[in-house]
CHARMM internal coordinates of N, CA and C (Angstrom, degrees):
IC EDIT
DIST 1 N 1 CA 1.4664
DIST 1 CA 1 C 1.5401
ANGL 1 N 1 CA 1 C 108.99
DIST 1 C 2 N 1.2803
ANGL 1 CA 1 C 2 N 115.33
DIHE 1 N 1 CA 1 C 2 N 126.72
DIST 2 N 2 CA 1.4740
ANGL 1 C 2 N 2 CA 120.12
DIHE 1 CA 1 C 2 N 2 CA -178.31
DIST 2 CA 2 C 1.5399
ANGL 2 N 2 CA 2 C 108.35
DIHE 1 C 2 N 2 CA 2 C -108.01
DIST 2 C 3 N 1.2963
ANGL 2 CA 2 C 3 N 116.56
DIHE 2 N 2 CA 2 C 3 N 91.16
DIST 3 N 3 CA 1.4568
ANGL 2 C 3 N 3 CA 124.54
DIHE 2 CA 2 C 3 N 3 CA -176.83
DIST 3 CA 3 C 1.5347
ANGL 3 N 3 CA 3 C 108.03
DIHE 2 C 3 N 3 CA 3 C -95.27
DIST 3 C 4 N 1.3282
ANGL 3 CA 3 C 4 N 113.99
DIHE 3 N 3 CA 3 C 4 N 135.93
DIST 4 N 4 CA 1.4563
ANGL 3 C 4 N 4 CA 118.21
DIHE 3 CA 3 C 4 N 4 CA 178.53
DIST 4 CA 4 C 1.5371
ANGL 4 N 4 CA 4 C 109.14
DIHE 3 C 4 N 4 CA 4 C -103.90
DIST 4 C 5 N 1.3159
ANGL 4 CA 4 C 5 N 112.96
DIHE 4 N 4 CA 4 C 5 N 145.20
DIST 5 N 5 CA 1.5066
ANGL 4 C 5 N 5 CA 119.95
DIHE 4 CA 4 C 5 N 5 CA 176.84
DIST 5 CA 5 C 1.5578
ANGL 5 N 5 CA 5 C 104.84
DIHE 4 C 5 N 5 CA 5 C -126.88
DIST 5 C 6 N 1.3049
ANGL 5 CA 5 C 6 N 114.77
DIHE 5 N 5 CA 5 C 6 N 164.66
DIST 6 N 6 CA 1.4358
ANGL 5 C 6 N 6 CA 121.46
DIHE 5 CA 5 C 6 N 6 CA -178.86
DIST 6 CA 6 C 1.5112
ANGL 6 N 6 CA 6 C 110.93
DIHE 5 C 6 N 6 CA 6 C -108.69
DIST 6 C 7 N 1.3414
ANGL 6 CA 6 C 7 N 118.86
DIHE 6 N 6 CA 6 C 7 N 121.19
DIST 7 N 7 CA 1.4305
ANGL 6 C 7 N 7 CA 123.65
DIHE 6 CA 6 C 7 N 7 CA 176.06
DIST 7 CA 7 C 1.5321
ANGL 7 N 7 CA 7 C 108.50
DIHE 6 C 7 N 7 CA 7 C -99.42
DIST 7 C 8 N 1.3216
ANGL 7 CA 7 C 8 N 115.44
DIHE 7 N 7 CA 7 C 8 N 132.23
DIST 8 N 8 CA 1.4360
ANGL 7 C 8 N 8 CA 122.54
DIHE 7 CA 7 C 8 N 8 CA 174.33
DIST 8 CA 8 C 1.5322
ANGL 8 N 8 CA 8 C 105.27
DIHE 7 C 8 N 8 CA 8 C -102.49
DIST 8 C 9 N 1.3815
ANGL 8 CA 8 C 9 N 117.97
DIHE 8 N 8 CA 8 C 9 N 118.39
DIST 9 N 9 CA 1.4516
ANGL 8 C 9 N 9 CA 120.34
DIHE 8 CA 8 C 9 N 9 CA -175.56
DIST 9 CA 9 C 1.5199
ANGL 9 N 9 CA 9 C 109.94
DIHE 8 C 9 N 9 CA 9 C -125.68
DIST 9 C 10 N 1.3140
ANGL 9 CA 9 C 10 N 112.81
DIHE 9 N 9 CA 9 C 10 N 149.96
DIST 10 N 10 CA 1.5017
ANGL 9 C 10 N 10 CA 118.91
DIHE 9 CA 9 C 10 N 10 CA -176.45
DIST 10 CA 10 C 1.5059
ANGL 10 N 10 CA 10 C 109.96
DIHE 9 C 10 N 10 CA 10 C -153.77
DIST 10 C 11 N 1.3139
ANGL 10 CA 10 C 11 N 116.81
DIHE 10 N 10 CA 10 C 11 N 139.43
DIST 11 N 11 CA 1.4470
ANGL 10 C 11 N 11 CA 119.62
DIHE 10 CA 10 C 11 N 11 CA 173.87
DIST 11 CA 11 C 1.5193
ANGL 11 N 11 CA 11 C 106.70
DIHE 10 C 11 N 11 CA 11 C -88.51
DIST 11 C 12 N 1.3435
ANGL 11 CA 11 C 12 N 115.24
DIHE 11 N 11 CA 11 C 12 N 130.43
DIST 12 N 12 CA 1.4398
ANGL 11 C 12 N 12 CA 122.53
DIHE 11 CA 11 C 12 N 12 CA -179.46
DIST 12 CA 12 C 1.5189
ANGL 12 N 12 CA 12 C 107.97
DIHE 11 C 12 N 12 CA 12 C -129.90
DIST 12 C 13 N 1.3294
ANGL 12 CA 12 C 13 N 116.07
DIHE 12 N 12 CA 12 C 13 N 95.44
DIST 13 N 13 CA 1.4891
ANGL 12 C 13 N 13 CA 121.07
DIHE 12 CA 12 C 13 N 13 CA -176.18
DIST 13 CA 13 C 1.5398
ANGL 13 N 13 CA 13 C 107.45
DIHE 12 C 13 N 13 CA 13 C 68.10
DIST 13 C 14 N 1.3318
ANGL 13 CA 13 C 14 N 117.91
DIHE 13 N 13 CA 13 C 14 N -125.58
DIST 14 N 14 CA 1.4656
ANGL 13 C 14 N 14 CA 122.47
DIHE 13 CA 13 C 14 N 14 CA -179.24
DIST 14 CA 14 C 1.5157
ANGL 14 N 14 CA 14 C 112.70
DIHE 13 C 14 N 14 CA 14 C -86.95
DIST 14 C 15 N 1.3222
ANGL 14 CA 14 C 15 N 116.61
DIHE 14 N 14 CA 14 C 15 N -3.69
DIST 15 N 15 CA 1.4634
ANGL 14 C 15 N 15 CA 121.18
DIHE 14 CA 14 C 15 N 15 CA -174.23
DIST 15 CA 15 C 1.5106
ANGL 15 N 15 CA 15 C 111.64
DIHE 14 C 15 N 15 CA 15 C -109.53
DIST 15 C 16 N 1.3063
ANGL 15 CA 15 C 16 N 116.58
DIHE 15 N 15 CA 15 C 16 N 153.26
DIST 16 N 16 CA 1.4725
ANGL 15 C 16 N 16 CA 124.26
DIHE 15 CA 15 C 16 N 16 CA 167.24
DIST 16 CA 16 C 1.5326
ANGL 16 N 16 CA 16 C 105.86
DIHE 15 C 16 N 16 CA 16 C -106.66
DIST 16 C 17 N 1.3228
ANGL 16 CA 16 C 17 N 115.55
DIHE 16 N 16 CA 16 C 17 N 132.23
DIST 17 N 17 CA 1.4645
ANGL 16 C 17 N 17 CA 121.65
DIHE 16 CA 16 C 17 N 17 CA 177.38
DIST 17 CA 17 C 1.5364
ANGL 17 N 17 CA 17 C 110.34
DIHE 16 C 17 N 17 CA 17 C -120.37
DIST 17 C 18 N 1.2846
ANGL 17 CA 17 C 18 N 117.34
DIHE 17 N 17 CA 17 C 18 N 150.47
DIST 18 N 18 CA 1.4562
ANGL 17 C 18 N 18 CA 118.24
DIHE 17 CA 17 C 18 N 18 CA 179.18
DIST 18 CA 18 C 1.4780
ANGL 18 N 18 CA 18 C 114.61
DIHE 17 C 18 N 18 CA 18 C -159.17
DIST 18 C 19 N 1.2880
ANGL 18 CA 18 C 19 N 117.86
DIHE 18 N 18 CA 18 C 19 N 162.01
DIST 19 N 19 CA 1.4625
ANGL 18 C 19 N 19 CA 125.62
DIHE 18 CA 18 C 19 N 19 CA -177.79
DIST 19 CA 19 C 1.5114
ANGL 19 N 19 CA 19 C 106.77
DIHE 18 C 19 N 19 CA 19 C -140.97
DIST 19 C 20 N 1.3333
ANGL 19 CA 19 C 20 N 116.06
DIHE 19 N 19 CA 19 C 20 N 151.74
DIST 20 N 20 CA 1.4503
ANGL 19 C 20 N 20 CA 121.88
DIHE 19 CA 19 C 20 N 20 CA 169.18
DIST 20 CA 20 C 1.5328
ANGL 20 N 20 CA 20 C 107.20
DIHE 19 C 20 N 20 CA 20 C -98.21
DIST 20 C 21 N 1.3518
ANGL 20 CA 20 C 21 N 114.75
DIHE 20 N 20 CA 20 C 21 N 117.57
DIST 21 N 21 CA 1.4656
ANGL 20 C 21 N 21 CA 119.14
DIHE 20 CA 20 C 21 N 21 CA -173.43
DIST 21 CA 21 C 1.4956
ANGL 21 N 21 CA 21 C 114.89
DIHE 20 C 21 N 21 CA 21 C -56.87
DIST 21 C 22 N 1.3159
ANGL 21 CA 21 C 22 N 116.78
DIHE 21 N 21 CA 21 C 22 N -40.60
DIST 22 N 22 CA 1.4634
ANGL 21 C 22 N 22 CA 119.04
DIHE 21 CA 21 C 22 N 22 CA -171.23
DIST 22 CA 22 C 1.5067
ANGL 22 N 22 CA 22 C 117.15
DIHE 21 C 22 N 22 CA 22 C -83.64
DIST 22 C 23 N 1.3160
ANGL 22 CA 22 C 23 N 118.04
DIHE 22 N 22 CA 22 C 23 N -12.37
DIST 23 N 23 CA 1.4806
ANGL 22 C 23 N 23 CA 121.56
DIHE 22 CA 22 C 23 N 23 CA -177.39
DIST 23 CA 23 C 1.5344
ANGL 23 N 23 CA 23 C 108.69
DIHE 22 C 23 N 23 CA 23 C -124.74
DIST 23 C 24 N 1.3243
ANGL 23 CA 23 C 24 N 118.04
DIHE 23 N 23 CA 23 C 24 N 106.99
DIST 24 N 24 CA 1.4413
ANGL 23 C 24 N 24 CA 120.66
DIHE 23 CA 23 C 24 N 24 CA 178.65
DIST 24 CA 24 C 1.5500
ANGL 24 N 24 CA 24 C 111.25
DIHE 23 C 24 N 24 CA 24 C -58.57
DIST 24 C 25 N 1.3236
ANGL 24 CA 24 C 25 N 114.54
DIHE 24 N 24 CA 24 C 25 N 140.61
DIST 25 N 25 CA 1.4657
ANGL 24 C 25 N 25 CA 118.67
DIHE 24 CA 24 C 25 N 25 CA 175.46
DIST 25 CA 25 C 1.5332
ANGL 25 N 25 CA 25 C 113.69
DIHE 24 C 25 N 25 CA 25 C 92.99
DIST 25 C 26 N 1.3185
ANGL 25 CA 25 C 26 N 116.30
DIHE 25 N 25 CA 25 C 26 N -10.88
DIST 26 N 26 CA 1.4745
ANGL 25 C 26 N 26 CA 118.90
DIHE 25 CA 25 C 26 N 26 CA 179.49
DIST 26 CA 26 C 1.5256
ANGL 26 N 26 CA 26 C 107.28
DIHE 25 C 26 N 26 CA 26 C -91.39
DIST 26 C 27 N 1.3537
ANGL 26 CA 26 C 27 N 114.36
DIHE 26 N 26 CA 26 C 27 N 96.83
DIST 27 N 27 CA 1.4534
ANGL 26 C 27 N 27 CA 118.88
DIHE 26 CA 26 C 27 N 27 CA 179.03
DIST 27 CA 27 C 1.5224
ANGL 27 N 27 CA 27 C 107.49
DIHE 26 C 27 N 27 CA 27 C -147.07
DIST 27 C 28 N 1.3144
ANGL 27 CA 27 C 28 N 117.47
DIHE 27 N 27 CA 27 C 28 N 150.81
DIST 28 N 28 CA 1.4304
ANGL 27 C 28 N 28 CA 122.39
DIHE 27 CA 27 C 28 N 28 CA -174.82
DIST 28 CA 28 C 1.5166
ANGL 28 N 28 CA 28 C 109.45
DIHE 27 C 28 N 28 CA 28 C -149.79
DIST 28 C 29 N 1.3394
ANGL 28 CA 28 C 29 N 116.09
DIHE 28 N 28 CA 28 C 29 N 169.85
DIST 29 N 29 CA 1.4589
ANGL 28 C 29 N 29 CA 123.16
DIHE 28 CA 28 C 29 N 29 CA 169.76
DIST 29 CA 29 C 1.4856
ANGL 29 N 29 CA 29 C 106.52
DIHE 28 C 29 N 29 CA 29 C -143.49
DIST 29 C 30 N 1.3794
ANGL 29 CA 29 C 30 N 113.03
DIHE 29 N 29 CA 29 C 30 N 151.68
DIST 30 N 30 CA 1.4716
ANGL 29 C 30 N 30 CA 119.61
DIHE 29 CA 29 C 30 N 30 CA -179.28
DIST 30 CA 30 C 1.5307
ANGL 30 N 30 CA 30 C 108.19
DIHE 29 C 30 N 30 CA 30 C -158.13
DIST 30 C 31 N 1.3257
ANGL 30 CA 30 C 31 N 114.37
DIHE 30 N 30 CA 30 C 31 N 168.29
DIST 31 N 31 CA 1.4834
ANGL 30 C 31 N 31 CA 119.92
DIHE 30 CA 30 C 31 N 31 CA -175.88
DIST 31 CA 31 C 1.5374
ANGL 31 N 31 CA 31 C 110.71
DIHE 30 C 31 N 31 CA 31 C -77.98
DIST 31 C 32 N 1.3441
ANGL 31 CA 31 C 32 N 118.12
DIHE 31 N 31 CA 31 C 32 N -27.99
DIST 32 N 32 CA 1.4517
ANGL 31 C 32 N 32 CA 120.24
DIHE 31 CA 31 C 32 N 32 CA 177.43
DIST 32 CA 32 C 1.5513
ANGL 32 N 32 CA 32 C 110.24
DIHE 31 C 32 N 32 CA 32 C -126.19
DIST 32 C 33 N 1.3212
ANGL 32 CA 32 C 33 N 113.93
DIHE 32 N 32 CA 32 C 33 N 161.39
DIST 33 N 33 CA 1.4640
ANGL 32 C 33 N 33 CA 120.28
DIHE 32 CA 32 C 33 N 33 CA 179.09
DIST 33 CA 33 C 1.5286
ANGL 33 N 33 CA 33 C 109.23
DIHE 32 C 33 N 33 CA 33 C -62.81
DIST 33 C 34 N 1.3132
ANGL 33 CA 33 C 34 N 116.91
DIHE 33 N 33 CA 33 C 34 N -42.73
DIST 34 N 34 CA 1.4744
ANGL 33 C 34 N 34 CA 122.40
DIHE 33 CA 33 C 34 N 34 CA -179.21
DIST 34 CA 34 C 1.5605
ANGL 34 N 34 CA 34 C 110.47
DIHE 33 C 34 N 34 CA 34 C -60.76
DIST 34 C 35 N 1.3381
ANGL 34 CA 34 C 35 N 116.89
DIHE 34 N 34 CA 34 C 35 N -47.28
DIST 35 N 35 CA 1.4751
ANGL 34 C 35 N 35 CA 120.53
DIHE 34 CA 34 C 35 N 35 CA 177.45
DIST 35 CA 35 C 1.5211
ANGL 35 N 35 CA 35 C 110.24
DIHE 34 C 35 N 35 CA 35 C -61.90
DIST 35 C 36 N 1.3272
ANGL 35 CA 35 C 36 N 118.06
DIHE 35 N 35 CA 35 C 36 N -39.20
DIST 36 N 36 CA 1.4665
ANGL 35 C 36 N 36 CA 120.92
DIHE 35 CA 35 C 36 N 36 CA 177.57
DIST 36 CA 36 C 1.5140
ANGL 36 N 36 CA 36 C 112.14
DIHE 35 C 36 N 36 CA 36 C -59.76
DIST 36 C 37 N 1.3090
ANGL 36 CA 36 C 37 N 117.21
DIHE 36 N 36 CA 36 C 37 N -48.33
DIST 37 N 37 CA 1.4727
ANGL 36 C 37 N 37 CA 121.08
DIHE 36 CA 36 C 37 N 37 CA -178.35
DIST 37 CA 37 C 1.5497
ANGL 37 N 37 CA 37 C 110.11
DIHE 36 C 37 N 37 CA 37 C -63.35
DIST 37 C 38 N 1.3362
ANGL 37 CA 37 C 38 N 118.00
DIHE 37 N 37 CA 37 C 38 N -41.68
DIST 38 N 38 CA 1.4532
ANGL 37 C 38 N 38 CA 120.26
DIHE 37 CA 37 C 38 N 38 CA 174.63
DIST 38 CA 38 C 1.5345
ANGL 38 N 38 CA 38 C 112.74
DIHE 37 C 38 N 38 CA 38 C -58.02
DIST 38 C 39 N 1.3526
ANGL 38 CA 38 C 39 N 114.90
DIHE 38 N 38 CA 38 C 39 N -46.43
DIST 39 N 39 CA 1.4424
ANGL 38 C 39 N 39 CA 122.16
DIHE 38 CA 38 C 39 N 39 CA -178.45
DIST 39 CA 39 C 1.5386
ANGL 39 N 39 CA 39 C 110.01
DIHE 38 C 39 N 39 CA 39 C -64.51
DIST 39 C 40 N 1.3067
ANGL 39 CA 39 C 40 N 117.46
DIHE 39 N 39 CA 39 C 40 N -41.28
DIST 40 N 40 CA 1.4488
ANGL 39 C 40 N 40 CA 120.79
DIHE 39 CA 39 C 40 N 40 CA 179.40
DIST 40 CA 40 C 1.5550
ANGL 40 N 40 CA 40 C 109.00
DIHE 39 C 40 N 40 CA 40 C -61.37
DIST 40 C 41 N 1.3699
ANGL 40 CA 40 C 41 N 115.84
DIHE 40 N 40 CA 40 C 41 N -44.33
DIST 41 N 41 CA 1.4834
ANGL 40 C 41 N 41 CA 118.07
DIHE 40 CA 40 C 41 N 41 CA 179.72
DIST 41 CA 41 C 1.5146
ANGL 41 N 41 CA 41 C 112.22
DIHE 40 C 41 N 41 CA 41 C -59.22
DIST 41 C 42 N 1.3791
ANGL 41 CA 41 C 42 N 116.28
DIHE 41 N 41 CA 41 C 42 N -45.04
DIST 42 N 42 CA 1.4531
ANGL 41 C 42 N 42 CA 120.16
DIHE 41 CA 41 C 42 N 42 CA -178.50
DIST 42 CA 42 C 1.5667
ANGL 42 N 42 CA 42 C 109.00
DIHE 41 C 42 N 42 CA 42 C -63.25
DIST 42 C 43 N 1.3214
ANGL 42 CA 42 C 43 N 114.85
DIHE 42 N 42 CA 42 C 43 N -46.64
DIST 43 N 43 CA 1.4467
ANGL 42 C 43 N 43 CA 119.29
DIHE 42 CA 42 C 43 N 43 CA -177.56
DIST 43 CA 43 C 1.4971
ANGL 43 N 43 CA 43 C 112.50
DIHE 42 C 43 N 43 CA 43 C -64.18
DIST 43 C 44 N 1.3240
ANGL 43 CA 43 C 44 N 116.90
DIHE 43 N 43 CA 43 C 44 N -38.67
DIST 44 N 44 CA 1.4530
ANGL 43 C 44 N 44 CA 121.13
DIHE 43 CA 43 C 44 N 44 CA 177.10
DIST 44 CA 44 C 1.4943
ANGL 44 N 44 CA 44 C 111.73
DIHE 43 C 44 N 44 CA 44 C -63.89
DIST 44 C 45 N 1.3374
ANGL 44 CA 44 C 45 N 119.53
DIHE 44 N 44 CA 44 C 45 N -45.01
DIST 45 N 45 CA 1.4504
ANGL 44 C 45 N 45 CA 123.39
DIHE 44 CA 44 C 45 N 45 CA 177.61
DIST 45 CA 45 C 1.5270
ANGL 45 N 45 CA 45 C 109.76
DIHE 44 C 45 N 45 CA 45 C -59.06
DIST 45 C 46 N 1.3287
ANGL 45 CA 45 C 46 N 117.05
DIHE 45 N 45 CA 45 C 46 N -46.59
DIST 46 N 46 CA 1.4688
ANGL 45 C 46 N 46 CA 120.29
DIHE 45 CA 45 C 46 N 46 CA 179.64
DIST 46 CA 46 C 1.5285
ANGL 46 N 46 CA 46 C 111.19
DIHE 45 C 46 N 46 CA 46 C -62.94
DIST 46 C 47 N 1.3016
ANGL 46 CA 46 C 47 N 118.52
DIHE 46 N 46 CA 46 C 47 N -41.87
DIST 47 N 47 CA 1.4639
ANGL 46 C 47 N 47 CA 121.42
DIHE 46 CA 46 C 47 N 47 CA -179.91
DIST 47 CA 47 C 1.5437
ANGL 47 N 47 CA 47 C 111.15
DIHE 46 C 47 N 47 CA 47 C -61.85
DIST 47 C 48 N 1.3428
ANGL 47 CA 47 C 48 N 115.21
DIHE 47 N 47 CA 47 C 48 N -45.36
DIST 48 N 48 CA 1.4506
ANGL 47 C 48 N 48 CA 119.08
DIHE 47 CA 47 C 48 N 48 CA 178.38
DIST 48 CA 48 C 1.5158
ANGL 48 N 48 CA 48 C 111.60
DIHE 47 C 48 N 48 CA 48 C -61.74
DIST 48 C 49 N 1.3389
ANGL 48 CA 48 C 49 N 118.08
DIHE 48 N 48 CA 48 C 49 N -42.21
DIST 49 N 49 CA 1.4461
ANGL 48 C 49 N 49 CA 121.31
DIHE 48 CA 48 C 49 N 49 CA 179.18
DIST 49 CA 49 C 1.5539
ANGL 49 N 49 CA 49 C 111.51
DIHE 48 C 49 N 49 CA 49 C -65.56
DIST 49 C 50 N 1.3400
ANGL 49 CA 49 C 50 N 117.05
DIHE 49 N 49 CA 49 C 50 N -43.31
DIST 50 N 50 CA 1.4376
ANGL 49 C 50 N 50 CA 120.57
DIHE 49 CA 49 C 50 N 50 CA 176.06
DIST 50 CA 50 C 1.5255
ANGL 50 N 50 CA 50 C 111.79
DIHE 49 C 50 N 50 CA 50 C -58.75
DIST 50 C 51 N 1.3839
ANGL 50 CA 50 C 51 N 116.15
DIHE 50 N 50 CA 50 C 51 N -45.79
DIST 51 N 51 CA 1.4460
ANGL 50 C 51 N 51 CA 119.13
DIHE 50 CA 50 C 51 N 51 CA 179.59
DIST 51 CA 51 C 1.4979
ANGL 51 N 51 CA 51 C 111.87
DIHE 50 C 51 N 51 CA 51 C -62.39
DIST 51 C 52 N 1.3534
ANGL 51 CA 51 C 52 N 118.05
DIHE 51 N 51 CA 51 C 52 N -37.01
DIST 52 N 52 CA 1.4787
ANGL 51 C 52 N 52 CA 123.81
DIHE 51 CA 51 C 52 N 52 CA 177.79
DIST 52 CA 52 C 1.4926
ANGL 52 N 52 CA 52 C 109.77
DIHE 51 C 52 N 52 CA 52 C -61.07
DIST 52 C 53 N 1.3426
ANGL 52 CA 52 C 53 N 115.63
DIHE 52 N 52 CA 52 C 53 N -49.54
DIST 53 N 53 CA 1.4550
ANGL 52 C 53 N 53 CA 122.20
DIHE 52 CA 52 C 53 N 53 CA -178.59
DIST 53 CA 53 C 1.5630
ANGL 53 N 53 CA 53 C 110.84
DIHE 52 C 53 N 53 CA 53 C -61.64
DIST 53 C 54 N 1.3153
ANGL 53 CA 53 C 54 N 114.84
DIHE 53 N 53 CA 53 C 54 N -42.53
DIST 54 N 54 CA 1.4986
ANGL 53 C 54 N 54 CA 119.81
DIHE 53 CA 53 C 54 N 54 CA 178.06
DIST 54 CA 54 C 1.5180
ANGL 54 N 54 CA 54 C 111.76
DIHE 53 C 54 N 54 CA 54 C -61.24
DIST 54 C 55 N 1.3397
ANGL 54 CA 54 C 55 N 116.23
DIHE 54 N 54 CA 54 C 55 N -44.80
DIST 55 N 55 CA 1.4753
ANGL 54 C 55 N 55 CA 121.65
DIHE 54 CA 54 C 55 N 55 CA 178.92
DIST 55 CA 55 C 1.5269
ANGL 55 N 55 CA 55 C 111.44
DIHE 54 C 55 N 55 CA 55 C -61.40
DIST 55 C 56 N 1.3295
ANGL 55 CA 55 C 56 N 116.13
DIHE 55 N 55 CA 55 C 56 N -48.20
DIST 56 N 56 CA 1.4422
ANGL 55 C 56 N 56 CA 120.54
DIHE 55 CA 55 C 56 N 56 CA 179.34
DIST 56 CA 56 C 1.5555
ANGL 56 N 56 CA 56 C 113.56
DIHE 55 C 56 N 56 CA 56 C -62.10
DIST 56 C 57 N 1.3340
ANGL 56 CA 56 C 57 N 115.01
DIHE 56 N 56 CA 56 C 57 N -39.32
DIST 57 N 57 CA 1.4319
ANGL 56 C 57 N 57 CA 119.43
DIHE 56 CA 56 C 57 N 57 CA 177.20
DIST 57 CA 57 C 1.5325
ANGL 57 N 57 CA 57 C 112.35
DIHE 56 C 57 N 57 CA 57 C -66.69
DIST 57 C 58 N 1.3554
ANGL 57 CA 57 C 58 N 115.12
DIHE 57 N 57 CA 57 C 58 N -37.42
DIST 58 N 58 CA 1.4796
ANGL 57 C 58 N 58 CA 117.72
DIHE 57 CA 57 C 58 N 58 CA -178.27
DIST 58 CA 58 C 1.5010
ANGL 58 N 58 CA 58 C 112.64
DIHE 57 C 58 N 58 CA 58 C -71.36
DIST 58 C 59 N 1.3227
ANGL 58 CA 58 C 59 N 117.87
DIHE 58 N 58 CA 58 C 59 N -31.75
DIST 59 N 59 CA 1.4830
ANGL 58 C 59 N 59 CA 121.50
DIHE 58 CA 58 C 59 N 59 CA -174.59
DIST 59 CA 59 C 1.5076
ANGL 59 N 59 CA 59 C 109.87
DIHE 58 C 59 N 59 CA 59 C -81.22
DIST 59 C 60 N 1.3440
ANGL 59 CA 59 C 60 N 117.26
DIHE 59 N 59 CA 59 C 60 N -25.62
DIST 60 N 60 CA 1.4790
ANGL 59 C 60 N 60 CA 117.64
DIHE 59 CA 59 C 60 N 60 CA -178.33
DIST 60 CA 60 C 1.5449
ANGL 60 N 60 CA 60 C 113.31
DIHE 59 C 60 N 60 CA 60 C 80.03
DIST 60 C 61 N 1.3067
ANGL 60 CA 60 C 61 N 116.27
DIHE 60 N 60 CA 60 C 61 N -137.44
DIST 61 N 61 CA 1.4544
ANGL 60 C 61 N 61 CA 122.15
DIHE 60 CA 60 C 61 N 61 CA -176.86
DIST 61 CA 61 C 1.5235
ANGL 61 N 61 CA 61 C 111.04
DIHE 60 C 61 N 61 CA 61 C -105.40
DIST 61 C 62 N 1.3369
ANGL 61 CA 61 C 62 N 114.90
DIHE 61 N 61 CA 61 C 62 N 161.75
DIST 62 N 62 CA 1.4011
ANGL 61 C 62 N 62 CA 121.41
DIHE 61 CA 61 C 62 N 62 CA 173.28
DIST 62 CA 62 C 1.5503
ANGL 62 N 62 CA 62 C 114.27
DIHE 61 C 62 N 62 CA 62 C 80.00
DIST 62 C 63 N 1.2893
ANGL 62 CA 62 C 63 N 117.33
DIHE 62 N 62 CA 62 C 63 N 27.71
DIST 63 N 63 CA 1.4474
ANGL 62 C 63 N 63 CA 118.82
DIHE 62 CA 62 C 63 N 63 CA 179.20
DIST 63 CA 63 C 1.5287
ANGL 63 N 63 CA 63 C 111.23
DIHE 62 C 63 N 63 CA 63 C -103.99
DIST 63 C 64 N 1.2743
ANGL 63 CA 63 C 64 N 115.58
DIHE 63 N 63 CA 63 C 64 N 164.77
DIST 64 N 64 CA 1.4745
ANGL 63 C 64 N 64 CA 124.56
DIHE 63 CA 63 C 64 N 64 CA 175.28
DIST 64 CA 64 C 1.4926
ANGL 64 N 64 CA 64 C 109.21
DIHE 63 C 64 N 64 CA 64 C -122.53
DIST 64 C 65 N 1.2966
ANGL 64 CA 64 C 65 N 118.85
DIHE 64 N 64 CA 64 C 65 N 135.48
DIST 65 N 65 CA 1.4657
ANGL 64 C 65 N 65 CA 121.94
DIHE 64 CA 64 C 65 N 65 CA 175.17
DIST 65 CA 65 C 1.5231
ANGL 65 N 65 CA 65 C 109.21
DIHE 64 C 65 N 65 CA 65 C -94.76
DIST 65 C 66 N 1.2844
ANGL 65 CA 65 C 66 N 115.50
DIHE 65 N 65 CA 65 C 66 N 134.63
DIST 66 N 66 CA 1.4998
ANGL 65 C 66 N 66 CA 125.07
DIHE 65 CA 65 C 66 N 66 CA 179.04
DIST 66 CA 66 C 1.4737
ANGL 66 N 66 CA 66 C 110.02
DIHE 65 C 66 N 66 CA 66 C -122.93
DIST 66 C 67 N 1.3152
ANGL 66 CA 66 C 67 N 116.91
DIHE 66 N 66 CA 66 C 67 N 128.85
DIST 67 N 67 CA 1.4734
ANGL 66 C 67 N 67 CA 122.19
DIHE 66 CA 66 C 67 N 67 CA 174.38
DIST 67 CA 67 C 1.5160
ANGL 67 N 67 CA 67 C 108.66
DIHE 66 C 67 N 67 CA 67 C -78.27
DIST 67 C 68 N 1.3220
ANGL 67 CA 67 C 68 N 116.17
DIHE 67 N 67 CA 67 C 68 N 135.63
DIST 68 N 68 CA 1.4508
ANGL 67 C 68 N 68 CA 121.46
DIHE 67 CA 67 C 68 N 68 CA 175.70
DIST 68 CA 68 C 1.5029
ANGL 68 N 68 CA 68 C 108.40
DIHE 67 C 68 N 68 CA 68 C -132.15
DIST 68 C 69 N 1.3056
ANGL 68 CA 68 C 69 N 117.09
DIHE 68 N 68 CA 68 C 69 N 155.01
DIST 69 N 69 CA 1.4664
ANGL 68 C 69 N 69 CA 123.57
DIHE 68 CA 68 C 69 N 69 CA -179.70
DIST 69 CA 69 C 1.5226
ANGL 69 N 69 CA 69 C 109.94
DIHE 68 C 69 N 69 CA 69 C -139.45
DIST 69 C 70 N 1.2732
ANGL 69 CA 69 C 70 N 115.70
DIHE 69 N 69 CA 69 C 70 N 152.98
DIST 70 N 70 CA 1.4498
ANGL 69 C 70 N 70 CA 119.18
DIHE 69 CA 69 C 70 N 70 CA 177.11
DIST 70 CA 70 C 1.5402
ANGL 70 N 70 CA 70 C 110.24
DIHE 69 C 70 N 70 CA 70 C -102.94
END
COOR INIT
IC SEED 1 N 1 CA 1 C
IC BUILD
């Protein structure tokens, strides 16, 4: 599945800062725009995996996963 997210990026002094609009808590800063985008990708992947693990732990056993799209 190739899902797209929206990064909001801004240069603030010597730093680039950014957030992923759709996922709260995914924000980073880096010295270059390219480093920022790489860092946002890594952080986004980690956040999605942590959320997946939390959901599976909360539901326990006997669940079914269903793919949904907007």
